[in-house]
TIKOL-876266 format. One record per residue (C-alpha): x, y, z; residue in three letters. Coordinates in steps of 0.02 Angstrom, whole numbers, plus 32768, in hexadecimal, padded with zeros to 4 digits. Layout:
XYZALA ...
***
This chain:
714678CB251CMET 70AE7937253ESER 70DA79B125C9LEU 705679ED2641SER 70597A7326C7LYS 701079F62742LYS 70A3797F2721HIS 71237A0B2742VAL 70C97A4027E4LEU 70C2798D2823LYS 717E797E2809PHE 71A37A25285ELEU 713879FE28F5PHE 7177794E2913GLU 71A9793329CBLYS 7260791129A4ASP 72737997291BTYR 730F7A05292FLYS 731C7AAA28D0PRO 73607A8F2820LEU 739A7AFE2794THR 733C7B0126EFPHE 73B57A8026A7GLU 739E7A142742GLY 72E17A1D272FLEU 72EC79F22678ARG 734F7957269DLYS 72E579262732GLY 7246793126CBLEU 729978D2263BGLY 727E795C25BBILE 72E87960251FSER 727E79A0248DGLN 72907A5A2465ASP 71D37A742468LYS 71C67A2A2519ASP 725E7A8B2558VAL 720F7B2D251EGLN 716A7AFC256EGLU 71C17AD52612LEU 72127B822610PHE 71697BD625F4GLN 711C7B6F2681PHE 71A37BA526FBLEU 71907C5D26C6VAL 70D67C5526E6SER 70EF7BFA278DLEU 71687C8227C3GLU 70EB7D0B2794GLU 70637CB027F2GLU 70D17CA6288AGLY 70CA7BE72890VAL 71877BCF2881VAL 72197C3E28ACPHE 72B97C4B2844LYS 73507C6128B7THR 73E77CCE2890LEU 743F7C2F285DGLN 73BA7C0D27DBGLY 73697B7D2837ARG 72AC7B642837TYR 72617B4C28E4SER 71A97B372913PRO 716A7BBA298DLEU 71277B3C2A08ARG 717F7B402AAEGLY 71FF7BC32A77LYS 71C27C532AE3GLY 71837CA92A45LEU 70D57CED2A26LEU 70817D35298CVAL 6FF87DB82996GLY 6FC47E682971VAL 70197EFD29C2LEU 6FAA7F792A1CGLN 7005801D2A34GLY 6FEC809D2ABDHIS 6FFC815C2AA7PRO 7087815E2B2AGLN 70F580F42ABCGLY 70EA80422B00TYR 707D7FB42ABCALA 702C7F0F2AE1PHE 70307E712A7BLEU 6F817E252A67LEU 6FB17D6F2A48PRO 6F567D0729C6GLU 6F6E7C662A2AALA 6ED07C402A91PRO 6EE37C582B4DGLY 6F857CC12B41GLU 6F837D622BA9ALA 6FBA7E0A2B62ASP 70747E312B62VAL 70BB7EDC2B90TYR 713A7F242B15ILE 71A07FB92B52SER 71DA80452ADCGLN 728A80022AC7ASP 72497F522A9ELYS 71CE7F872A15ILE 72577F962993LYS 72067FDB28F2GLY 715A7F912912ALA 70BF7FFD2914MET 700C7FF12954HIS 6FA47F6928F9ARG 70417F1128B3ASP 703F7E5428BBARG 70E07E262915VAL 71447D9B2964MET 71787DBD2A19VAL 71F57D652A88ARG 71BF7D582B3ELEU 72387DA22BBDLEU 72247D372C56GLY 71817D092CAFLYS 70FC7D762CFCALA 71097D8B2DB9SER 70B87DEA2E49ASN 701E7E0E2DDDGLY 70867E672D5AARG 70687E4D2CA1ARG 70E17DE52C3AARG 715F7E4A2BD9GLU 71A87E2B2B2FGLY 72067E732A9AGLU 71DA7E7A29E2VAL 72507E0C297DILE 71F87E0D28D8ARG 71717E70287DILE 71067DF3281DLEU 70897E6927CFLYS 70767F2527D3ARG 6FC97F5E280AGLY 6FCD801127CCASN 6FF180252714SER 6F9280CA2715ALA 6F7C814227A7ILE 6F0981D827C3VAL 6F4D826D2820GLY 6F6683272827THR 6FE9837927B6PHE 706A83EE2800ARG 70EB844F279DGLY 70EF849F26F2SER 70B7846A2644ARG 7167842C2622HIS 718583BD26BBARG 713A83992766GLY 70FF831527E2THR 705D82BE2803VAL 701882A828B3LEU 6FAC820A28AEPRO 6EFA821D28EBASP 6F0D81762946ASP 6F8781A629D0ARG 6FB180EE29EBARG 701A81092951LEU 7097816829B5PHE 710D81952926HIS 70FD823528C0GLU 710E820F2806ILE 71898272279FLYS 714B82AC26F6VAL 71E382E42690PRO 7178832025FFARG 70C683622618ALA 7035838B25A4TYR 702384362557ARG 6F70843C259BTHR 6F97840A264EVAL 6F90848C26D9ASN 6FC98484278EPRO 6F3D843927FAGLY 6EF083D5276AASP 6EB783232787LYS 6F1582B22711ILE 6F2C81FD26E4LEU 6FE281CB26DDVAL 702F812426A5SER 70CE80E626F7ILE 716580DD2684THR 71EA80B82708ARG 71CA805F27AETRP 7224808B284FPRO 72B980212888ASP 72A2804B293FSER 722E80A729B7TYR 7292814829A3ARG 7291813D28E5ASP 720881902881SER 71AD814027EEPRO 71A1819C2749GLU 710D81AA26D5GLY 70BB81FD2642LYS 70158256263BILE 6F9281EB25E4VAL 6EFE825D25FFGLU 6ED58307264BVAL 6E3182EA26A7ILE 6E1A83A226D4GLY 6E1A84222760PRO 6DDF83D52807PRO 6D528454281AASP 6D07842C276FGLU 6C6283CB277EPRO 6C7C830E2771GLY 6D3983122776VAL 6D3F82CC2828ASP 6CD8823427FDILE 6D2F821E2755THR 6DD5821E27B4SER 6D9B818E2822ILE 6D578134278BGLN 6E0281422735LYS 6E5A811327D4LYS 6E00806C27DDPHE 6E15804F2721GLY 6D5D80522700LEU 6D3180672647PRO 6CDE80FF2600SER 6C9D80E02550ALA 6C73803F24F6PHE 6CDC800E245EPRO 6C89803623B6ALA 6C767F7F2387LYS 6C177F5C2429VAL 6BA07FEF2408LEU 6B857FB42356GLN 6B517F082393GLU 6ADB7F562413ALA 6A877FBE238DGLU 6A537F22232CARG 69CA7EFC23ABTRP 691C7F4C23A8ASP 68677F1E23D1GLU 68507EC2232CGLU 68E67E55234FHIS 68A07E2E23FBTHR 67FE7DE623B3LEU 68597D82232BSER 68D17D3B23ADALA 68397D0A2416ALA 67EB7CAD2385ASN 688C7C51235DLEU 68A87C1E2412ALA 67F87BD6242AASN 67E07C3924C7ARG 674E7C302540GLN 66E27CCA2524ASP 66C27D1925D0LEU 668F7DC52593ARG 65E37DB425E1ASP 66297D84268CLEU 66207E1C2701PRO 66CE7E4A273EMET 672C7EE02781VAL 67DD7F1C279ETHR 68097F6B2847ILE 68AE7FCE284BASP 6901806C2885ASP 68B3810F2847ASP 6947813527D6ASP 696A80842796ALA 6972807326D8LYS 69B67FC126C4ASP 69227F5726FCLEU 695A7EA02705ASP 68C97E502763ASP 680B7E4C276CALA 67977DEC27DDVAL 66EB7D9F27D4SER 66827D452858LEU 65E97CD9284BGLU 65827C8A28D6LYS 656C7BCF28C2THR 650F7B44291BALA 65B47B112970ASP 65F47BC02993GLY 66517C2B2915TYR 669C7C262868LYS 672B7CA2286ELEU 67757CDD27C7GLY 68217D2B27B9VAL 68417D6A2709HIS 68F47D9826DBILE 692D7DF42640ALA 69737D7625C4ASP 6A147DD4259DVAL 6A6B7D3A2559SER 69FA7D3C24C1SER 6A457DE52491TYR 6AF97DD324CCVAL 6B3D7D442464GLN 6BCF7CE124A4GLU 6C7A7D1E2466ARG 6C2C7DBA2416SER 6C777E672431ALA 6BE77E8A24A9LEU 6C0D7DEB250BASP 6CC87E0E2516ARG 6CAA7EBD2557GLU 6C277E8325D3ALA 6C9C7DFC2611SER 6D287E7A2626ARG 6CBA7EF52688ARG 6C617E6526E7ALA 6BED7EDE2742THR 6B967F842735SER 6BDA800A27ABVAL 6B67808927FDTYR 6BBA812D282CLEU 6B6381C72876PRO 6B56822427D1ASP 6B5F8199274FARG 6B4C80E12727VAL 6BD8808326D0ILE 6B707FF72683PRO 6BAA7F462657MET 6B477F5325B5LEU 6B267FE92542PRO 6A8C8051256CALA 6A38800F24CDARG 6A2B7F682528LEU 6A387F9225E2SER 69B8801C25E5ASN 695E7FEB2545GLY 693F7F4724EFILE 69707ED82583CYS 69267F42260DSER 68777F0D2645LEU 68277FB1261EASN 67697FBE2635PRO 66FD7FA3259BGLY 678D7F5A2535SER 67987EA724F8VAL 68327E562541ARG 68907DAF253ALEU 68A07D6025E6ALA 68C77CC42648ILE 68327CA126BASER 68437C392756VAL 67A07C0027A8PHE 67A37BC0285BMET 670D7B6E28AEGLU 670D7B902968LEU 66A07B6329FBTHR 665D7BEF2A6DPRO 66ED7BC22AE1ALA 676D7BE42A56GLY 67987B2F2A33GLU 67CC7B0D297FLEU 67597A8D292ELEU 67947A97287AASN 67EA7B0927FEPHE 68067B192745ASN 68597B9526CFPHE 684C7BC12618CYS 68817C452599PRO 67F07CC0258FSER 67A77D59253BLEU 67697DD825BCILE 671F7E8625C7CYS 672C7EE82668ILE 668A7F3626A2ASP 66D37FB6271AGLU 677D7FF8274FARG 6770800F280CLEU 67EF805C2881THR 68258028292EPHE 67EF80CD2979SER 674280C62929ALA 6721800F295CVAL 675A80322A0FASN 66E180C62A1DARG 6655806129CBLEU 666D7FD02A47LEU 6665804F2AD4LYS 65B980862A97GLY 65DA81242A34GLU 652E814329E3LYS 656A81992946GLU 65DE8108291ALEU 655A80882946GLU 64E780DA28C6GLN 657180EB2844ARG 65A78035284FTYR 65007FE9287DALA 65127F592802GLN 65B37F212857PHE 658B7F46290EGLN 654A7E982939GLN 65DE7E4628E2THR 665A7EB7293ALEU 660A7E9229E3ASN 661C7DD629C0GLU 66D07DEE2987MET 66F27E4A2A28HIS 66A87DBB2A8DLEU 67077D352A2CLEU 67AB7D962A38ALA 67987D9E2AF5GLY 677A7CE22AFEVAL 68147CC02A92LEU 687F7D342AFEARG 68467CDC2B9FASP 68687C342B50LYS 69187C6A2B21ARG 693A7CAC2BCFLYS 68FF7C0A2C1CLYS 69867BAB2BBEARG 6A087C272BFEGLY 6A217CA32B6FALA 6A717D472BA0LEU 6A1C7DED2B79ASP 6A707E922B9BPHE 69FF7F1F2B67ASN 6A7E7FAC2B6CPHE 6A45805A2B37PRO 6A7280852A83GLU 6AAF81342A5DALA 6A94818729B6LYS 6ADE82332993VAL 6A68829F292CLYS 6AC6831628B6LEU 6A9883B4285AASP 6ABA83CD27A2LYS 6B6B840A27C8GLN 6B8F836A2829GLY 6B8983C128D3LYS 6B37835E2961PRO 6A8D839E2996LEU 6A5F831D2A19GLU 6A8882702A5CILE 69F181FF2A52GLN 69FA81712AD1VAL 698880DF2AB3ARG 696680352AFCARG 69107FAA2A9AASP 68557FB32AA5GLY 67CA7F392A76ALA 67E27F5229BBALA 689D7F3029C3GLU 68777E942A2BTHR 67FD7E5529A5ILE 68817E5D291BILE 690E7E222989GLU 68B27D8629C4GLU 686F7D5A291BPHE 691A7D6A28C9MET 69717D0B2956LEU 68F77C7C2942LEU 69097C7A2884CYS 69C77C7A288CASN 69C67BEC290AGLU 694A7B8328A6VAL 69B37B952809MET 6A567B6C2863ALA 6A0A7ACE28ADASN 69C67A9C2803TYR 6A6C7AAF27A9PHE 6ACC7A582834TYR 6A5879C22821GLU 6A7279C52765GLN 6B2E79B82783LYS 6B577A3526FAVAL 6BE87AB626FDPRO 6BA37B4F2757PHE 6BC97BF527AEVAL 6B9D7BF32867PHE 6B977C8528DFARG 6BF57C482978VAL 6C157C8B2A27HIS 6C8F7C272A91GLU 6C8B7C0A2B4BARG 6CE67C942BACPRO 6D9E7C772BD6ALA 6DC17C412C8AGLU 6E357CD42CADASP 6DAB7D4F2C7CLYS 6D2F7CF22CE9LEU 6DAB7CF42D7BSER 6DB57DB22D6DLEU 6CF97DBA2D62LEU 6CE57D532E00ARG 6D5A7DC82E5CASP 6CF97E602E20PHE 6C517E162E50LEU 6C8E7DF02EFESER 6C9B7EAB2F1DLEU 6BDC7EAF2F12PHE 6BC87E0F2F7BASN 6B957DB02EDDILE 6BDA7D012EC8LYS 6C057CB02E20LEU 6BF27BFB2E50LYS 6C2F7B5C2E02GLY 6CC27B232D99ASP 6CFA7BB32D2BLEU 6D317B3A2CA2SER 6C7D7AFF2C89SER 6C1D7B9E2CACILE 6B6F7BA62C5DGLU 6B1A7C442C19PRO 6A8D7C282C96ARG 6B077C4E2D26GLN 6B2F7CFA2CDALEU 6A777D152CB4GLN 6A4B7CFA2D6CGLU 6ACA7D812D9EILE 6A7F7DFC2D20ALA 69D37DD62D66LYS 6A0E7DEE2E19LYS 6A4B7EA12DF9VAL 69B97ED32D8CGLU 69747F7C2DC4GLY 6A067FA02E38THR 6A8180322E25PRO 6B087FB72DF8GLN 6AA47F652D6DGLU 6AF77FBE2CDALYS 6BA87FAA2D1DTHR 6B997EF32D45ILE 6B457ECB2CA0ASN 6BD17F272C47TYR 6C567EC22CA3ILE 6BF67E222C7ELEU 6BF57E512BC7LEU 6CB07E7A2BCBARG 6CD27DCC2C11SER 6C8A7D7A2B76LEU 6CEA7D5B2AD5PRO 6CB37DB02A36GLN 6C3D7D4F29C6ALA 6C7F7D282918HIS 6C617CC3287ATYR 6CA17C132867SER 6C917B7F27F1ALA 6C867B10288DSER 6BEF7B0A2904PRO 6C427B3829A9ALA 6B9D7B6E29F9GLY 6B5F7C162A34HIS 6B7E7C312AEEPHE 6B1E7CD62AFDGLY 6A817C8F2AAALEU 6A937BE92B03ALA 6A7C7B892A62THR 6AE57B072A07LYS 6ACC7B4A2957TYR 6AB57BFA291ATYR 6AD07C5A2879THR 6AB37D032826HIS 6A2F7CF127A0PHE 69C07D8827AETHR 6A297E1A276CALA 6A767DEE26C2PRO 6A6D7EA22683ILE 6AEA7EDA2707ARG 6B4A7E3A273EARG 6BA97DCB26C7TYR 6BA07D2B2732PRO 6AE07D352726ASP 6AF17D402668LEU 6B5F7CA22669ILE 6ADE7C4726D4VAL 6A577C762655HIS 6AC37C2F25C9ARG 6ADA7B8B2625ILE 6A1C7B862643LEU 69FB7B9C258AHIS 6A737B092565HIS 6A147A9E25E2VAL 69697ACE2599ILE 69A17AAB24E7ARG 6A067A102512GLY 6AA17A5A24C2THR 6B197A4A2555LEU 6B8E79D124FFTHR 6C287981254ELYS 6C9379FB24E9ALA 6C2D7A902529GLU 6C387A4E25DBSER 6CF67A3C25D0ARG 6D027AEA258FLYS 6C997B2E2620LEU 6CFC7ACA269FILE 6D9F7B1A2662SER 6D5A7BCB2655HIS 6CE37BE026E9LEU 6D677BE82773PRO 6DC27C79271ELEU 6D1E7CCE26F4LEU 6CE47CBF27ABALA 6D897D0327ECLYS 6D837D982773HIS 6CCD7DC0279AALA 6CF27DBC2855SER 6D887E31283FGLU 6D227EAA27D6GLN 6C957EA82852GLU 6D0D7ED828DFARG 6D577F612870LEU 6CA97FA7284CALA 6C7C7FA62907MET 6D1E80032932GLU 6CFF808528ACALA 6C49809E28E0GLU 6C7A80AE2996ARG 6D07812A2972GLU 6C9681972907CYS 6C0C8198298CTHR 6C8881BD2A17ASP 6CD2824E29B0LEU 6C27829D2998LYS 6C0182862A53LYS 6CA082E82A7DVAL 6C6D836E2A00GLU 6BBE83752A4EPHE 6C0A83A22AF9MET 6C6B84392AB6ILE 6C2684DA2B02GLY 6BD7847F2B96LYS 6C6C849C2C0CGLU 6C3484BF2CBDGLY 6B92845D2CB0GLN 6B6D83D62D34VAL 6B3483252D08TYR 6AFF82842D5CASP 6B7F81FB2D35ALA 6BB6814A2D5FILE 6C6A81102D73ILE 6C87809E2CDESER 6D4180762CF4SER 6DC880912D77VAL 6E8380A22D56THR 6F1E80DA2DB5SER 6F1181862D65PHE 6E5881A52D87GLY 6DB081622D57PHE 6D3E816F2CC1PHE 6C8781A22CD5VAL 6BF5818B2C62GLU 6B68820A2C5CLEU 6AB181D82C44ASP 6AC3820A2B8CASN 6B5181862B7CTHR 6BDC820A2B6AVAL 6C7981D02BC1GLU 6D0682372C0CGLY 6D98822F2C88LEU 6DA5826D2D3AVAL 6E6182772D4FHIS 6EAD825B2DFBVAL 6EF3830A2DF7THR 6E3F83462DFAGLY 6E2082ED2E9FLEU 6E6583782F0CGLU 6E2083482FB6ASP 6E9C82B62FD0ASP 6F2182472F85TYR 6ECF81B02F36TYR 6F1881042F22ASN 6EDF80892E9FPHE 6E9F7FE02EE0ASP 6E9F7F722E47GLU 6E437EE12E9DLYS 6DB77F532EDBLYS 6DAC7FB62E38TYR 6DB780532EA2ALA 6E1B80F02ECELEU 6E2681032F8DILE 6E5481A32FE7GLY 6EEE818E3055GLU 6EB1820230DFARG 6DF4820C30C8THR 6DDC8156308ELYS 6D62819C3011LYS 6D42811D2F85VAL 6D1F81322ECEPHE 6CEB80842E92ARG 6CB380382DF0LEU 6BF580492DE2GLY 6BE580DB2E5DASP 6B72816A2E2CARG 6BAA821F2E43LEU 6B9682CF2E01ARG 6C1E83162D91VAL 6C4683BE2D44ARG 6C8683CA2C92LEU 6D3184192C99GLU 6D8084092BECLYS 6D5C83C52B3DVAL 6DEE83A32AC6ASP 6DAD837B2A18LEU 6E5A835D29CFGLU 6E8482DA2A53LEU 6DCD82A72A5DARG 6DCC82AD2B1ATHR 6D5282F02B9CILE 6D84831D2C4DHIS 6D1383282CE5PHE 6D2483502D9DLYS 6CB6830E2E2APRO 6C3A83862E75VAL 6C43837B2F34THR 
***
């Protein structure tokens, strides 16, 4: 017989199935041939690793469903306990005490048995019964001891074990940042793992070591393999023109177009053009045709797929593609002939889409503009108006059209949180000089709206074509999150009306509009955002809640995002008519895994970027002790509250610093309330604080209120 995993799962999850041993399963499935017996064994091993079935101490295989067992990722806490973040949708976090963690560590994928039901508002509790997959094969930390033996204190304090290093490097010194791989895992909470030093990163005060440590911690790559670099070196300007001739591209080199990006951007994915027509506008979005350089299954492609995204850290970029491509031959640099995919959208003055078409093209960028320059030009800066006189009219029309498109999006209910973006400017030694806080201006709106429209148009087209595809999806918020949001909003006399199971983005948009311009705007918008799930990639069109649209994709950044590159490949297949049934079947089987990996790498990159920025913010505050700042309460806990300064630096006001009274934590009111004075410190309140202490090693900042 031909054994399939689907057949085994169907048998295991039948209503009247009772746990069977391997031999019982073999007989029940009617398997006799050696080949099928071996395949069944492999199936069961993989199902155990995935956490789909559980093998009892008696050797019987039982499906997890209804057994009080959950699978998920463990999130450790510096104080030694942890939480299970369940993979099953709708399942709340589970508290795991120290003595119930067994030998599991932060980021491990584990199976947990629930210990009774939650009651009186308390979290559910559980115990780890199996470690399915270790999440920390290599750990970054500080070395303590001698060159012969020592311990490593992990930088991530959620990894609450120190790691024993029986044999150290000759070149390692106490205090060095090192990368250590685990050679023996702990058996219990009190046990210590053992490891060996893989790499000595360097002394912590050496320039770049702090960021490199975070890079290593997240497993982000450093250099490209030699074969990948060799493939990248094959491409040059001559190859570009010959590829254009072979592909029969539309020559758009005479069409005026510009790029608009950050001042320091080097990987320029997109350019825009705009023409006035009798019916309104002809908007052109021109995207670097990376798929013509990165051939499927090549070394370049495999490495790009593995990285999945470029990562932007304060002192470096970890690109998805080698600089030869990302900053050179693929980047839409001014005055250089480039291969592109051009999407033309005909729009009415009211922003209604009349028609669209796309084609492989040959383009040449007229001018590389920056957000800051365009923003100043649109505000009437004379010097820039003279410098870019040939583009001023077009930029004015782009500004007008972008505003129309944004208003149109908002009318259908799309959410738009324009939070300030902080960028830490460093000196040559990697020391922070200033924190630049910026909100999106007119130039950013132009690019954002044009790219949003282009992505939506392409997603709709591919959905209608019914071809395998990668969508960008954003599900409806979970009811439990919305219930908490409703309770929070009631503190400000704001009602979240309607059935929470069928909430629409427009309802959240109306709340954001209601608090616009108020002192609570930032806090409420932040809580609104926290109530939403994270957007991710999917092979299925599940809609995009935040954008209030049925179909959306990522098409406009193939230099730095692998899903965009895949979308370009599918587009080429459609244009050439080469999307055969065999190719479609291959895509159908591969795209879900690709989407999952890309989503995971995206989250990893965001975490690394955030941690690096936060580290530099802490370093920026060193030496400023005693200074007073305006702040807003961004979070309230039983041990104090966190405040955010106007420069986006965050720190803790501990309850021990509130010396005028004893303060009780009111979880429902998101507040600390004085027992005697009834003084309240509530989420969203503004206050003045004094910087008390900065701890770079623990990456913490402490403040006290100024009375």
